[in-house]
C-alpha positions as CSV (number, residue, x, y, z in Angstrom):
1,X,-59.6,-26.7,-59.9
2,X,-62.8,-27.5,-61.7
3,X,-64.6,-30.8,-61.1
4,X,-67.8,-32.4,-62.3
5,X,-70.8,-32.4,-59.9
6,X,-71.4,-36.2,-60.2
7,X,-68.8,-37.2,-57.7
8,X,-70.2,-34.8,-55.1
9,X,-73.9,-35.6,-55.5
10,X,-75.4,-36.7,-52.2
11,X,-72.4,-35.5,-50.1
12,X,-73.3,-31.8,-49.8
13,X,-74.7,-30.7,-46.5
14,X,-75.9,-27.2,-47.4
15,X,-76.6,-25.8,-50.9
16,X,-76.3,-22.0,-50.4
17,X,-77.9,-19.5,-52.7
18,X,-77.1,-15.8,-52.8
19,X,-78.3,-13.1,-55.2
20,X,-76.1,-10.0,-55.2
21,X,-72.4,-10.0,-55.7
22,X,-71.9,-8.3,-52.4
23,X,-73.9,-11.2,-50.8
24,X,-71.7,-13.9,-52.3
25,X,-68.4,-12.3,-51.7
26,X,-68.5,-12.2,-47.8
27,X,-69.9,-15.7,-47.6
28,X,-67.2,-17.1,-49.9
29,X,-64.5,-15.2,-48.1
30,X,-65.6,-16.5,-44.7
31,X,-65.8,-20.0,-46.0
32,X,-62.4,-19.7,-47.5
33,X,-60.8,-18.7,-44.2
34,X,-61.9,-22.0,-42.5
35,X,-61.9,-24.3,-45.6
36,X,-59.8,-27.4,-45.8
37,X,-60.7,-27.6,-49.6
38,X,-62.1,-25.3,-52.2
39,X,-63.2,-26.4,-55.6
40,X,-65.3,-25.2,-58.6
41,X,-67.9,-27.7,-59.6
42,X,-69.5,-27.8,-63.1
43,X,-73.1,-28.9,-63.6
44,X,-76.3,-27.3,-64.7
45,X,-74.6,-24.2,-63.2
46,X,-71.2,-23.6,-61.6
47,X,-70.7,-23.9,-57.8
48,X,-68.0,-22.9,-55.3
49,X,-67.6,-26.0,-53.1
50,X,-66.1,-25.5,-49.6
51,X,-65.3,-28.2,-47.0
52,X,-65.4,-26.0,-43.9
53,X,-64.1,-27.0,-40.4
54,X,-66.5,-25.5,-37.8
55,X,-65.8,-27.5,-34.7
56,X,-64.7,-26.0,-31.4
57,X,-61.4,-27.0,-29.7
58,X,-60.9,-29.4,-32.6
59,X,-62.3,-27.8,-35.8
60,X,-62.2,-31.1,-37.6
61,X,-64.9,-32.5,-35.3
62,X,-67.5,-30.7,-37.5
63,X,-66.9,-30.6,-41.2
64,X,-69.7,-29.3,-43.4
65,X,-69.7,-29.4,-47.2
66,X,-71.2,-26.2,-48.6
67,X,-71.9,-25.5,-52.3
68,X,-72.4,-21.8,-53.1
69,X,-74.2,-20.5,-56.2
70,X,-75.5,-17.1,-57.2
71,X,-78.9,-16.1,-58.6
72,X,-77.8,-13.5,-61.1
73,X,-81.2,-11.9,-61.5
74,X,-83.6,-10.9,-58.8
75,X,-87.0,-12.5,-58.5
76,X,-88.6,-15.8,-57.5
77,X,-88.6,-17.4,-61.1
78,X,-84.8,-17.1,-61.2
79,X,-84.2,-18.4,-57.6
80,X,-86.6,-21.3,-58.3
81,X,-84.5,-22.3,-61.4
82,X,-81.2,-22.0,-59.5
83,X,-82.5,-24.0,-56.6
84,X,-83.9,-26.7,-58.9
85,X,-80.5,-27.0,-60.6
86,X,-78.8,-27.3,-57.3
87,X,-81.1,-30.1,-56.2
88,X,-80.7,-32.0,-59.4
89,X,-76.9,-31.5,-59.5
90,X,-76.0,-32.1,-55.8
91,X,-79.0,-33.3,-53.8
92,X,-77.9,-31.2,-50.8
93,X,-79.2,-32.2,-47.3
94,X,-80.5,-28.7,-46.7
95,X,-80.9,-25.5,-48.8
96,X,-79.7,-22.2,-47.4
97,X,-80.5,-18.6,-48.5
98,X,-78.0,-15.9,-47.5
99,X,-78.2,-12.2,-48.2
100,X,-80.1,-9.1,-47.3
101,X,-83.8,-8.3,-46.6
102,X,-86.1,-5.5,-45.6
103,X,-88.1,-5.4,-42.4
104,X,-91.1,-3.7,-40.7
105,X,-90.3,-1.0,-38.1
106,X,-90.0,-2.9,-34.8
107,X,-88.8,-2.3,-31.3
108,X,-87.5,-5.9,-31.3
109,X,-85.0,-6.0,-34.2
110,X,-83.6,-3.5,-36.7
111,X,-81.0,-2.7,-39.3
112,X,-78.0,-5.0,-39.3
113,X,-79.7,-7.8,-37.4
114,X,-80.0,-11.3,-39.0
115,X,-83.5,-12.6,-39.6
116,X,-84.1,-16.4,-39.8
117,X,-87.3,-17.3,-41.6
118,X,-89.9,-19.2,-39.5
119,X,-92.5,-19.2,-42.3
120,X,-93.1,-17.6,-45.7
121,X,-96.2,-15.8,-47.0
122,X,-95.9,-15.5,-50.8
123,X,-97.7,-12.5,-52.4
124,X,-96.5,-13.2,-56.0
125,X,-99.9,-13.9,-57.4
126,X,-102.3,-10.9,-57.2
127,X,-105.7,-10.2,-58.6
128,X,-106.3,-6.5,-59.4
129,X,-110.0,-5.8,-60.3
130,X,-111.4,-2.4,-61.0
131,X,-113.1,-0.8,-58.0
132,X,-112.3,-3.8,-55.8
133,X,-109.6,-4.4,-53.2
134,X,-106.6,-6.3,-54.4
135,X,-106.7,-10.1,-53.7
136,X,-103.8,-12.5,-53.3
137,X,-103.6,-16.2,-53.7
138,X,-102.1,-17.6,-50.6
139,X,-98.7,-19.2,-51.1
140,X,-95.8,-20.4,-49.0
141,X,-96.1,-21.9,-45.6
142,X,-94.1,-22.9,-42.6
143,X,-90.5,-24.0,-42.8
144,X,-89.8,-27.7,-42.8
145,X,-90.2,-29.5,-39.5
146,X,-86.4,-30.1,-39.1
147,X,-85.8,-26.3,-39.6
148,X,-88.6,-25.4,-37.2
149,X,-87.2,-27.7,-34.5
150,X,-83.7,-26.1,-34.9
151,X,-84.7,-22.5,-34.9
152,X,-87.3,-23.0,-32.2
153,X,-84.5,-23.1,-29.6
154,X,-82.3,-20.3,-31.0
155,X,-83.4,-17.8,-28.4
156,X,-82.1,-20.2,-25.7
157,X,-78.8,-20.9,-27.5
158,X,-77.5,-17.4,-28.0
159,X,-74.6,-18.1,-25.7
160,X,-73.5,-20.9,-28.1
161,X,-73.2,-18.5,-31.1
162,X,-69.9,-17.2,-29.9
163,X,-68.5,-13.8,-30.9
164,X,-69.9,-13.8,-34.4
165,X,-71.3,-10.2,-34.0
166,X,-68.2,-8.4,-32.7
167,X,-66.6,-5.6,-34.7
168,X,-63.6,-7.9,-35.4
169,X,-65.9,-10.7,-36.7
170,X,-68.1,-8.4,-38.9
171,X,-65.1,-6.5,-40.2
172,X,-66.6,-3.0,-40.2
173,X,-68.6,-0.8,-37.8
174,X,-72.3,-0.3,-38.2
175,X,-73.1,2.9,-40.2
176,X,-74.6,6.0,-38.6
177,X,-78.4,6.4,-38.2
178,X,-80.1,9.7,-38.1
179,X,-83.7,8.9,-37.2
180,X,-85.0,12.3,-36.1
181,X,-84.7,14.3,-39.3
182,X,-87.8,15.3,-41.3
183,X,-86.4,13.6,-44.4
184,X,-85.3,10.4,-42.6
185,X,-88.8,8.8,-43.0
186,X,-91.5,8.4,-45.6
187,X,-95.1,7.2,-45.7
188,X,-98.3,8.4,-44.2
189,X,-98.3,10.3,-40.9
190,X,-99.0,7.3,-38.7
191,X,-96.4,5.2,-40.4
192,X,-93.8,7.9,-40.2
193,X,-94.4,8.2,-36.4
194,X,-94.1,4.4,-36.0
195,X,-90.8,4.3,-38.0
196,X,-89.3,7.2,-36.1
197,X,-90.2,5.7,-32.7
198,X,-88.7,2.3,-33.6
199,X,-85.5,3.7,-35.1
200,X,-85.0,6.1,-32.2
201,X,-85.3,3.3,-29.7
202,X,-82.4,1.3,-31.4
203,X,-80.4,4.4,-32.4
204,X,-81.0,7.2,-29.9
205,X,-78.1,9.2,-31.4
206,X,-76.5,9.1,-34.9
207,X,-73.3,7.8,-33.3
208,X,-75.0,4.9,-31.6
209,X,-73.6,1.5,-32.5
210,X,-75.0,-1.9,-31.6
211,X,-74.1,-5.5,-32.0
212,X,-76.4,-7.3,-34.5
213,X,-78.6,-10.1,-33.2
214,X,-80.0,-13.3,-34.8
215,X,-83.8,-13.4,-34.6
216,X,-86.5,-15.7,-35.9
217,X,-89.2,-13.9,-37.9
218,X,-92.0,-14.6,-40.4
219,X,-91.1,-13.6,-43.9
220,X,-93.1,-12.2,-46.8
221,X,-92.1,-12.8,-50.4
222,X,-93.1,-11.3,-53.8
223,X,-91.6,-10.0,-56.9
224,X,-91.5,-6.4,-55.6
225,X,-88.6,-4.4,-54.1
226,X,-90.4,-3.2,-51.0
227,X,-90.0,0.6,-50.7
228,X,-93.7,1.4,-50.4
229,X,-95.3,1.6,-46.9
230,X,-98.8,1.5,-48.5
231,X,-98.1,-1.8,-50.2
232,X,-96.4,-3.2,-47.1
233,X,-99.4,-2.3,-45.0
234,X,-101.7,-3.9,-47.6
235,X,-99.7,-7.2,-47.3
236,X,-99.9,-7.0,-43.5
237,X,-103.6,-6.7,-43.7
238,X,-103.7,-10.1,-45.4
239,X,-101.0,-11.7,-43.1
240,X,-100.5,-9.5,-40.1
241,X,-97.7,-11.6,-38.7
242,X,-95.1,-10.9,-41.4
243,X,-92.1,-8.9,-40.3
244,X,-89.4,-9.3,-43.0
245,X,-89.5,-9.2,-46.7
246,X,-87.3,-10.2,-49.7
247,X,-87.7,-11.5,-53.3
248,X,-86.1,-14.9,-53.6
249,X,-87.3,-17.2,-50.8
250,X,-90.7,-17.8,-52.6
251,X,-89.0,-19.3,-55.7
252,X,-86.7,-21.4,-53.5
253,X,-89.6,-22.6,-51.5
254,X,-91.4,-23.9,-54.6
255,X,-88.2,-25.7,-55.9
256,X,-87.7,-27.4,-52.5
257,X,-90.9,-29.4,-52.8
258,X,-90.1,-32.4,-55.0
259,X,-91.5,-35.9,-55.5
260,X,-88.5,-37.3,-53.7
261,X,-88.6,-35.1,-50.6
262,X,-89.2,-31.7,-49.1
263,X,-85.8,-29.9,-48.9
264,X,-85.5,-27.9,-45.7
265,X,-84.5,-24.2,-46.1
266,X,-82.5,-22.3,-43.6
267,X,-82.5,-18.5,-44.1
268,X,-79.9,-16.0,-42.9
269,X,-80.8,-12.5,-44.0
270,X,-79.2,-9.3,-42.8
271,X,-81.6,-6.4,-42.5
272,X,-80.5,-3.7,-44.8
273,X,-83.8,-1.7,-45.0
274,X,-86.7,-0.8,-42.8
275,X,-89.9,0.1,-44.7
276,X,-90.4,3.8,-44.2
277,X,-86.8,4.7,-43.3
278,X,-84.3,6.3,-45.7
279,X,-81.2,4.7,-44.4
280,X,-77.5,5.2,-45.2
281,X,-76.5,3.2,-48.3
282,X,-73.6,1.7,-46.3
283,X,-76.2,-0.5,-44.5
284,X,-76.3,-2.7,-47.6
285,X,-72.7,-3.8,-47.3
286,X,-73.0,-4.1,-43.5
287,X,-76.0,-6.3,-43.7
288,X,-74.3,-8.5,-46.3
289,X,-71.5,-9.0,-43.8
290,X,-73.8,-9.8,-40.9
291,X,-75.8,-12.2,-43.0
292,X,-72.6,-14.2,-43.9
293,X,-71.3,-14.1,-40.3
294,X,-74.7,-15.1,-38.9
295,X,-75.0,-18.0,-41.4
296,X,-71.7,-19.6,-40.2
297,X,-72.6,-19.0,-36.6
298,X,-75.9,-20.9,-37.2
299,X,-74.0,-23.8,-38.8
300,X,-71.7,-24.0,-35.7
301,X,-74.7,-25.0,-33.7
302,X,-74.8,-28.2,-35.8
303,X,-78.3,-28.1,-37.2
304,X,-77.8,-31.4,-39.0
305,X,-75.5,-34.4,-38.8
306,X,-72.7,-34.0,-41.4
307,X,-73.1,-36.4,-44.3
308,X,-70.5,-39.2,-44.9
309,X,-67.7,-38.0,-47.0
310,X,-65.2,-40.8,-47.8
311,X,-62.9,-38.4,-49.6
312,X,-62.3,-36.6,-46.3
313,X,-61.0,-39.6,-44.5
314,X,-57.4,-38.5,-44.6
315,X,-58.2,-35.2,-42.9
316,X,-60.2,-36.9,-40.1
317,X,-57.5,-39.4,-39.5
318,X,-54.7,-37.0,-38.8
319,X,-53.9,-35.7,-35.3
320,X,-51.2,-33.3,-34.3
321,X,-48.9,-34.3,-31.4
322,X,-46.4,-31.4,-31.6
323,X,-45.5,-28.4,-33.7
324,X,-42.6,-26.1,-33.4
325,X,-40.5,-23.6,-35.4
326,X,-36.8,-22.6,-35.5
327,X,-35.2,-19.7,-37.4
328,X,-32.9,-20.2,-40.3
329,X,-29.4,-18.8,-39.4
330,X,-29.0,-16.4,-42.4
331,X,-32.3,-16.3,-44.1
332,X,-35.6,-14.5,-43.4
333,X,-37.3,-17.9,-43.0
334,X,-38.8,-20.2,-40.4
335,X,-38.4,-24.0,-40.4
336,X,-41.3,-25.8,-39.0
337,X,-41.2,-29.1,-37.3
338,X,-44.3,-31.3,-36.8
339,X,-45.1,-34.6,-35.2
340,X,-48.4,-35.9,-36.5
341,X,-50.2,-39.2,-36.2
342,X,-52.4,-41.1,-38.6
343,X,-55.1,-43.0,-36.8
344,X,-56.5,-44.8,-39.9
345,X,-55.4,-48.1,-41.3
346,X,-54.3,-46.6,-44.7
347,X,-51.3,-44.6,-45.6
348,X,-51.9,-40.9,-46.3
349,X,-49.9,-39.1,-48.9
350,X,-48.7,-35.6,-48.2
351,X,-47.6,-33.7,-51.3
352,X,-46.7,-30.3,-49.7
353,X,-46.5,-28.1,-46.7
354,X,-47.9,-24.6,-46.7
355,X,-46.9,-21.8,-44.3
356,X,-49.2,-18.8,-44.4
357,X,-48.8,-15.5,-42.5
358,X,-51.8,-14.8,-40.3
359,X,-50.4,-11.7,-38.5
360,X,-47.4,-9.4,-38.7
361,X,-46.5,-7.3,-35.7
362,X,-43.8,-5.1,-37.1
363,X,-42.7,-4.0,-40.5
364,X,-40.2,-6.3,-42.1
365,X,-36.9,-4.8,-43.3
366,X,-36.9,-6.9,-46.5
367,X,-39.7,-9.1,-47.8
368,X,-39.3,-12.8,-47.1
369,X,-38.6,-14.7,-50.3
370,X,-38.1,-18.4,-51.2
371,X,-34.7,-19.7,-50.5
372,X,-33.5,-22.4,-52.9
373,X,-30.7,-25.0,-52.5
374,X,-30.3,-24.7,-48.8
375,X,-28.8,-27.9,-47.5
376,X,-31.2,-29.8,-45.3
377,X,-32.8,-33.2,-44.8
378,X,-36.3,-34.1,-43.7
379,X,-36.8,-37.3,-41.7
380,X,-40.0,-39.1,-42.9
381,X,-40.7,-42.6,-41.6
382,X,-37.0,-43.1,-41.0
383,X,-36.3,-42.3,-44.7
384,X,-34.2,-39.3,-45.4
385,X,-35.4,-37.2,-48.4
386,X,-33.6,-34.2,-49.9
387,X,-36.0,-31.2,-50.0
388,X,-33.8,-28.5,-51.4
389,X,-35.8,-25.6,-49.8
390,X,-36.6,-24.3,-46.4
391,X,-40.1,-23.2,-45.5
392,X,-40.6,-19.5,-46.0
393,X,-43.6,-17.4,-45.2
394,X,-46.4,-17.5,-47.8
395,X,-44.4,-20.2,-49.7
396,X,-45.7,-23.6,-50.8
397,X,-43.1,-26.3,-50.4
398,X,-43.5,-29.7,-52.1
399,X,-42.6,-32.5,-49.7
400,X,-43.2,-36.2,-50.4
401,X,-44.2,-38.2,-47.4
402,X,-46.0,-41.4,-46.5
403,X,-47.8,-41.6,-43.1
404,X,-48.3,-45.2,-42.1
405,X,-51.0,-46.4,-39.8
406,X,-50.3,-45.8,-36.1
407,X,-46.8,-44.6,-36.6
408,X,-45.6,-41.3,-35.1
409,X,-43.9,-39.4,-38.0
410,X,-41.4,-36.6,-37.5
411,X,-41.0,-33.9,-40.2
412,X,-37.9,-32.3,-38.6
413,X,-34.9,-30.7,-40.3
414,X,-31.9,-32.8,-39.2
415,X,-29.6,-29.8,-38.8
416,X,-31.9,-28.2,-36.2
417,X,-33.3,-31.4,-34.6
418,X,-32.2,-30.5,-31.1
419,X,-34.3,-27.3,-31.2
420,X,-37.1,-28.4,-33.5
421,X,-39.8,-28.2,-30.8
422,X,-38.4,-25.2,-28.9
423,X,-39.5,-21.9,-30.3
424,X,-36.9,-19.2,-30.2
425,X,-38.6,-15.9,-30.2
426,X,-36.8,-12.7,-31.3
427,X,-38.8,-9.5,-30.5
428,X,-36.7,-7.5,-32.9
429,X,-38.3,-6.2,-36.1
430,X,-40.5,-9.0,-37.6
431,X,-42.6,-11.1,-35.3
432,X,-45.2,-13.2,-37.1
433,X,-47.9,-15.7,-36.4
434,X,-47.8,-18.4,-39.0
435,X,-50.4,-21.0,-39.9
436,X,-49.0,-24.4,-41.0
437,X,-51.0,-26.7,-43.3
438,X,-50.2,-30.1,-44.8
439,X,-51.3,-30.3,-48.5
440,X,-52.7,-33.6,-49.5
441,X,-53.9,-35.0,-52.8
442,X,-57.3,-34.0,-54.1
443,X,-56.8,-30.4,-53.0
444,X,-57.2,-31.2,-49.3
445,X,-55.5,-29.1,-46.7
446,X,-55.0,-30.0,-43.0
447,X,-54.2,-27.1,-40.8
448,X,-51.7,-28.3,-38.3
449,X,-51.8,-25.2,-36.1
450,X,-50.3,-21.8,-35.6
451,X,-46.8,-21.0,-34.5
452,X,-45.0,-17.8,-33.6
453,X,-41.8,-17.0,-35.4
454,X,-39.3,-14.2,-35.9
455,X,-38.2,-13.9,-39.5
456,X,-35.6,-11.2,-39.0
457,X,-32.3,-12.2,-40.7
458,X,-30.1,-9.9,-38.7
459,X,-30.4,-11.4,-35.3
460,X,-30.9,-15.2,-35.4
461,X,-29.2,-16.0,-32.1
462,X,-32.3,-17.2,-30.5
463,X,-32.4,-14.8,-27.5
464,X,-34.9,-12.2,-26.4
465,X,-34.2,-9.0,-28.4
466,X,-35.1,-5.5,-27.1
467,X,-38.0,-6.7,-25.1
468,X,-36.8,-5.4,-21.8
469,X,-36.3,-1.9,-23.2
470,X,-39.9,-1.5,-24.6
471,X,-42.0,1.1,-23.0
472,X,-45.8,0.6,-22.6
473,X,-46.6,2.9,-25.6
474,X,-44.2,1.0,-27.8
475,X,-45.6,-2.3,-26.5
476,X,-49.1,-1.3,-27.1
477,X,-48.5,-0.1,-30.6
478,X,-45.8,-2.4,-31.9
479,X,-46.1,-5.7,-30.2
480,X,-49.3,-7.8,-30.3
481,X,-50.4,-8.1,-26.7
482,X,-52.5,-11.2,-27.3
483,X,-49.6,-12.9,-29.1
484,X,-47.3,-12.4,-26.1
485,X,-49.9,-13.9,-23.8
486,X,-50.5,-16.8,-26.1
487,X,-46.8,-17.6,-26.0
488,X,-47.3,-18.6,-22.3
489,X,-49.9,-21.2,-23.1
490,X,-49.2,-24.9,-23.4
491,X,-50.0,-25.1,-27.1
492,X,-46.8,-23.2,-27.9
493,X,-43.7,-25.2,-27.0
494,X,-41.3,-22.5,-26.0
495,X,-38.0,-22.6,-24.1
496,X,-38.6,-22.0,-20.4
497,X,-36.1,-19.2,-20.2
498,X,-37.9,-17.4,-23.0
499,X,-41.3,-17.9,-21.3
500,X,-39.8,-16.4,-18.1
501,X,-38.6,-13.3,-19.9
502,X,-42.0,-12.8,-21.5
503,X,-43.8,-13.3,-18.2
504,X,-41.5,-10.8,-16.5
505,X,-42.1,-8.2,-19.2
506,X,-45.9,-8.6,-19.2
507,X,-46.0,-8.2,-15.4
508,X,-43.8,-5.1,-15.6
509,X,-46.2,-3.4,-18.1
510,X,-49.2,-4.4,-16.2
511,X,-50.7,-6.8,-18.7
512,X,-50.3,-9.9,-16.5
513,X,-50.9,-10.3,-12.8
């Protein structure tokens, strides 16, 4: 849905700029996975707006509003214009630059790592005089004091970043690196030796893989794609501390200085190039992914207090008391029951329930489809309302409901009320993990939680099916081990007999002590 920027001016926490398409896509994808709302805003330019839930045990404890835009052409003049538009349209609390960068050969960081800018040295303005050494007008400077205070402690907060840098989080393995070949490096002899030594330290063999790290480094900027060791060494002779280089931060830095205020800039740049090294082209995509993953990891450290967002009051007022699922007797469907509470003093209108498949363990015989005209009633504030559909996987179901202040509200199908909060698991052919969300007005979604359900129509009896006959090889290949262990945790409300059978099986295959 498209909206005008006026309503959101002054509510955005981070205005995020990217340059390349492959920089924007992973950032938008990761935001979408944790967003409670996504909108397109129209102003001096278009924006993707995400309200992302980044808290820990309760994700809604930390909700940041991010506005993403793309600089469609490289260079500081274009990034300056985009940043200026963003400031005028949305007045974000901080600006953020996410994408890829190059780096000097170093034994401290390398390809795939995420560099956070501590300062900028701008080499955009250069005087070239015959028979004289090139001269540069000094530009840039330190990051804003608020950013400096935040990044100054990053080295001591690595344990708080979580598993942002695992293979599962990045989504693809790091590409191979062959650092010892004669054609792997370029530059003068001394520079080639420096490059080869640094790369060999991080990647002693072509098959070596490593987890990316977040590191704070001084940046250089200029309207030049840095593939020349001579030019890089020239820049270092004027500012010997610089260690990373890219083309857009300088323009953003200029735009951030206004009469009203100095807008802080937080940089998350994945290292895709090392000056003097001919790397595998796949490092570009990998660095785009690490930059986006690193950016959200940084935000989870809560660098700023979230701005007030009155339009998110319904989300922040809801709390989940219980959630459960039962199987429809003759349909490949799961009916979900929820007990939720509204802690505010205003009614909250729910216009739909969304059930999304997060994980499928085995192949389904037939695809789950919407089931119309199934008799059933939903109890909402003691008022019975005909729905006419059961919840099916990946199916939006419109449900009218009013949640009154302080009242515990049941959304439970009357026909299955006795088992509404007892999950009956069938380990037959189609075990799923489902995410359940309430859909509210104004495009808001409140994720209630996840449930485990079996959507196989052929065996709806509610008993363990085939689990005792599984061998370890089948179990390891066909049944999600983590899901079975999760079923024993308190957040899943499962029949005690079912839990006992699961526990017995996990002990037998050696996956539980």
